[in-house]
N, C-alpha and C positions, 0 to 999 in steps of 0.2 A: 820315450822319446822318438820323435818322428824323424825319418830319414832324409836326408837332403836329396832331391830330385834334380836331373838335368832338365827336366822339362816343367813349366808352369802353366797355368790357365792363362789363355790370351796369347801364347807362343805360337808361331808359324812353324810346323813341322813338316817332314817328308817322311813316308812310310818307307822302310828298307826291307821289309819282308812280307809274304803273304801274297794274296790275291791283289790287293790294291798297292803293290810296289811300285814307288816312283810318284804316287799322288801326294799332292800338298794340301794342306788345310790347317785350321786354326783350332788350337784345343780349346773345347768348350767346358770340359770338366775333368777332374783328377779324381779316380775312385781308389781309396785305399781299402783292401779286404785285409782286416787285422787278423781274422782265424787263419788263413792260408797264407798270410803276408805277401800277397801279390799286389801290383799297382797297375791300375789300367788307365787308359785315358779315352774320352769320347772326343773324335776329331769331326770337324765339320766336313760332311760329304764323303767319309771315308768308312767302309766297312757297313754299308747300307744292307739293312734286312727288312723284309716284309712282316709286318705284325697284323695279324687278324683282329679286328675289333668288334665287339657286340654293340648293338644299338643302344645309345644311352641318351640322356638330356642333351649333353653337348653335340653329340654325333647320332642323329636320329636314324640314319640309314646304315650305319656301321660300315663293314668293308675292311679294305687293306690300308694300312698306313706305312710308309717308308720312314724309316729312322735310323740313326747311327746306332752301331752297338759298339761295346767297348773294345779297344785295341790294346794288347800288352805294351807296356811301356817301353820293354826291349826292343820293340820292332820300330820305334820312332827314333829319329834323329831330327835335331834343331835345324832350321834353315839358316844359313850364314847371312846375315844381313847385308853384307858386302857383294859377295860372289854368288849368292842366291843357289848354294849348293848344300848339301848335308854336310854338317860339322859336328865335332865332339865339343863338350863344353868343360871349361875350366873355372877355376874361382881363384881370385887373387884381391888383394887389399889395395884400394885407392882412395886416399885421403882419410884413412881410418874406417872405411866401409868395405865390406866385402861384396865384390860385384862378379857377375858371371860374364865369361868372354868366350868368343867363338876361337877355337884352337888353329883353324884354318887360317884366318886373316888377322886375330888378335884384336878384332872390333868388341867393343862392350855391348852386352846384349841389354836392352832397357826391359 
């Protein structure tokens, strides 16, 4: 059984710990590590690392590539759609469907 997460792909999040604290970005991917039971997310423009690449058919020169590295999901908070600040996420039923909502403003998260 997969655990319910407070963050999904496509959400706008804010980093609340680490070198990129305070940075906002969109979640590009959620990574489940079944062996170590860790959940990480790749966030656009956050935790950038330099990757060394060998020359290949795609990249004939090789060189350095800047890309996003995964961030642990506990270091991310959802951005409140109303207040544009970090918020916790709750779940409630509306019209028979479970929806996520921002705890700060009570706004439903799409």
